[in-house]
C-alpha positions in Angstrom: 21.5 -12.8 -43.0 18.5 -12.8 -45.2 16.3 -15.1 -46.5 14.2 -15.6 -49.6 11.9 -17.3 -50.9 9.5 -16.9 -53.9 5.4 -17.5 -53.3 3.1 -18.1 -55.9 -0.7 -17.3 -55.2 -2.4 -19.2 -57.8 -1.5 -23.0 -57.5 -1.6 -24.0 -61.5 1.8 -26.1 -61.2 2.5 -25.8 -64.7 1.5 -21.9 -65.0 4.2 -20.6 -62.3 7.1 -18.7 -63.8 10.3 -19.4 -62.2 11.2 -16.4 -59.7 14.5 -14.4 -60.7 16.0 -12.7 -57.2 16.9 -9.6 -59.1 13.0 -8.7 -59.0 10.2 -8.8 -56.0 7.2 -9.2 -57.8 5.9 -10.2 -61.6 2.0 -10.6 -62.8 2.2 -13.6 -65.7 -1.4 -13.6 -68.1 -2.0 -17.0 -69.3 -5.1 -18.4 -71.9 -5.5 -21.8 -71.4 -8.4 -24.2 -73.4 -10.5 -25.7 -71.9 -12.2 -29.1 -74.1 -15.2 -31.4 -72.7 -15.8 -34.6 -74.4 -16.9 -37.6 -73.5 -14.5 -40.7 -72.1 -14.8 -42.4 -75.5 -14.7 -39.6 -77.9 -16.7 -41.3 -80.5 -18.8 -37.3 -80.3 -15.0 -35.6 -80.6 -15.5 -32.2 -78.1 -18.8 -31.5 -76.9 -18.1 -28.0 -75.5 -14.8 -25.8 -75.5 -13.9 -23.0 -73.2 -11.2 -20.2 -72.7 -10.3 -19.9 -69.2 -7.5 -16.8 -69.1 -5.0 -17.3 -65.9 -3.5 -14.1 -64.1 -0.3 -15.5 -61.7 1.7 -13.1 -59.6 4.9 -14.8 -58.3 6.3 -12.2 -55.5 9.1 -12.3 -52.8 9.0 -13.3 -49.1 12.7 -11.5 -47.4 13.1 -10.8 -44.1 16.6 -9.8 -43.2 17.8 -10.5 -39.7 21.2 -8.5 -38.4 22.6 -9.8 -35.7 25.9 -9.3 -33.0 27.8 -12.6 -33.9 30.5 -14.0 -32.8 33.8 -15.8 -34.8 31.9 -18.6 -35.7 29.1 -16.7 -37.4 27.1 -17.5 -34.0 24.6 -15.4 -31.9 27.2 -15.3 -28.9 26.9 -14.9 -25.5 30.2 -15.4 -23.6 30.7 -17.0 -21.2 28.5 -15.7 -17.7 27.5 -17.2 -13.7 24.3 -19.2 -13.3 21.3 -17.0 -11.7 22.8 -14.1 -14.0 21.9 -12.6 -17.8 23.1 -11.0 -20.6 21.1 -9.7 -24.0 21.3 -9.4 -27.1 19.0 -7.7 -29.4 18.4 -8.8 -33.2 17.1 -6.8 -35.7 14.1 -7.7 -38.3 13.0 -6.5 -41.4 10.6 -7.0 -44.0 12.3 -6.4 -47.6 8.8 -8.0 -49.2 6.0 -6.6 -50.7 3.7 -7.6 -48.2 3.0 -8.0 -44.5 4.6 -11.5 -42.9 4.5 -12.3 -39.4 7.4 -14.4 -37.4 7.5 -16.2 -34.5 10.8 -17.6 -32.2 10.5 -21.0 -30.9 13.7 -23.1 -29.0 13.7 -26.1 -30.2 13.4 -29.2 -27.6 16.4 -29.3 -25.2 18.3 -32.5 -25.2 18.9 -34.7 -21.9 22.7 -32.9 -22.0 21.1 -29.5 -22.1 18.2 -29.9 -20.3 15.0 -27.6 -20.9 16.3 -25.0 -22.9 12.7 -22.9 -22.2 14.0 -22.1 -18.6 17.1 -20.7 -19.7 16.5 -18.0 -22.8 13.5 -15.8 -23.4 12.4 -13.7 -27.0 10.4 -10.5 -26.5 8.2 -9.4 -28.6 8.1 -13.4 -29.4 5.7 -13.1 -32.4 4.8 -10.4 -34.1 3.9 -9.0 -37.8 5.9 -7.0 -39.8 4.8 -4.0 -42.2 6.3 -4.5 -45.4 8.9 -1.7 -46.4 9.0 -0.2 -42.5 11.9 -0.1 -40.4 13.7 -3.0 -38.6 12.1 -4.1 -35.6 14.3 -5.2 -32.4 14.1 -8.7 -31.1 15.5 -9.2 -27.6 17.1 -12.3 -26.6 17.4 -12.9 -22.6 19.9 -15.4 -21.5 19.0 -16.7 -17.9 20.6 -19.8 -17.0 19.1 -21.5 -14.2 22.1 -24.3 -14.0 24.9 -24.8 -15.5 25.1 -24.5 -19.9 27.2 -25.3 -22.1 26.4 -24.3 -26.2 28.2 -24.2 -28.8 26.9 -22.5 -32.2 23.6 -24.7 -31.4 20.9 -24.1 -34.3 18.4 -24.3 -31.0 16.8 -20.9 -32.0 14.0 -21.4 -34.8 12.9 -18.0 -36.6 9.4 -19.3 -38.3 8.0 -17.1 -41.5 4.8 -16.8 -41.9 3.0 -15.9 -45.4 -0.2 -13.4 -44.5 -1.4 -13.7 -47.8 -2.2 -17.4 -47.1 -5.4 -18.7 -45.8 -6.8 -17.8 -42.6 -3.8 -17.1 -40.1 -1.3 -17.1 -42.7 1.3 -20.3 -43.9 4.8 -21.3 -42.6 6.8 -20.5 -45.5 9.8 -21.4 -44.2 12.4 -22.1 -40.8 15.3 -20.1 -40.1 17.3 -21.9 -37.7 19.2 -19.1 -35.4 23.1 -20.6 -34.2 23.3 -19.6 -30.8 26.9 -19.9 -28.6 26.6 -20.0 -25.0 28.2 -20.6 -21.6 26.6 -20.6 -17.8 28.9 -21.8 -14.8 29.0 -22.0 -11.4 31.9 -19.9 -8.9 34.3 -22.3 -8.0 37.1 -21.3 -5.3 39.3 -23.2 -2.4 39.9 -21.7 1.1 42.4 -22.8 3.2 42.4 -23.9 6.1 39.6 -25.1 5.9 37.3 -24.3 8.9 37.3 -23.8 11.8 41.0 -22.0 12.1 42.9 -23.3 15.5 45.2 -20.3 16.7 45.8 -23.1 19.8 47.5 -21.5 23.3 48.1 -18.1 22.6 50.7 -16.0 25.1 48.8 -13.2 27.0 49.8 -9.6 25.5 50.9 -11.0 22.2 49.8 -12.5 18.5 49.9 -14.9 16.0 48.5 -14.9 12.5 48.0 -17.6 9.9 47.6 -17.1 6.0 44.1 -17.8 4.5 44.5 -18.7 1.1 41.6 -18.3 -1.4 41.8 -19.2 -5.4 39.9 -19.1 -7.7 39.3 -22.7 -9.4 36.6 -20.9 -12.3 36.0 -19.5 -15.3 35.1 -16.4 -14.2 36.3 -13.6 -11.6 35.1 -13.2 -7.9 34.7 -10.5 -5.2 35.9 -11.6 -1.6 34.9 -10.0 1.3 36.4 -10.9 5.0 34.6 -9.1 7.4 33.6 -9.8 11.3 30.8 -11.9 12.2 28.6 -11.5 15.4 27.3 -14.5 17.2 24.1 -15.3 16.7 22.4 -16.5 20.0 22.2 -14.1 23.0 22.8 -15.4 26.6 20.5 -14.3 29.3 21.8 -13.6 33.2 19.6 -12.9 35.6 16.7 -11.9 33.3 19.7 -9.3 31.5 20.1 -9.5 28.2 23.8 -9.0 26.9 25.3 -8.5 23.8 27.7 -11.4 23.0 31.4 -10.6 22.3 32.4 -10.8 18.2 33.7 -14.2 17.3 37.0 -12.1 16.7 37.5 -10.7 20.1 36.7 -14.6 21.0 38.7 -15.4 18.8 42.1 -13.0 19.6 41.7 -11.7 22.7 44.4 -13.2 25.5 
């Protein structure tokens, strides 16, 4: 998307010509006449002076390209809480003069929490030189809790015209809509711990079925392994290594 704004460095409102989107810069010269007279105008004009005024009109033109989702928002998809995903924006100054950008996150609502803890923009602020190649800006989604955003304008890009005063002047704020979802892994295990095999005849085997069901939105891996006892038994001052939990359960 591109953002376009005409700027007039000279303030007189009645002399500012309309800027056309087909041109980036135009200069208009005007001549005005200043006449001085007394309040009651008894003596008429006592002094007159001609003043030449030059007005420059130019475009502030910022182009933002990003990987868009189906709804046109910056799409992060669905990830696990405490994972992270990065998307890259491309910013280019297509105007005639240097500008500056600054990204800010809107204040999170009670439902969304503080978004500053879930998103990071790098670099958050920088100067864009006129007619230079695009600059890459990384937006990192690193949720610390469950988040659900659907095409929400939470990311604001402030455009600063550096030609106006010390530090420049913010001429516009461009909202960037974001879609992102973070979820916890949800699952169930049956039967519940501990698993009771009951009485088993020596020399025979007995099995039980362990059911692990994924009840979440994302896939996850399951690893089943032997578990060693944590405590150590001491007998007559000599430490002995305990048997594994598997042997305690299945030996007969």
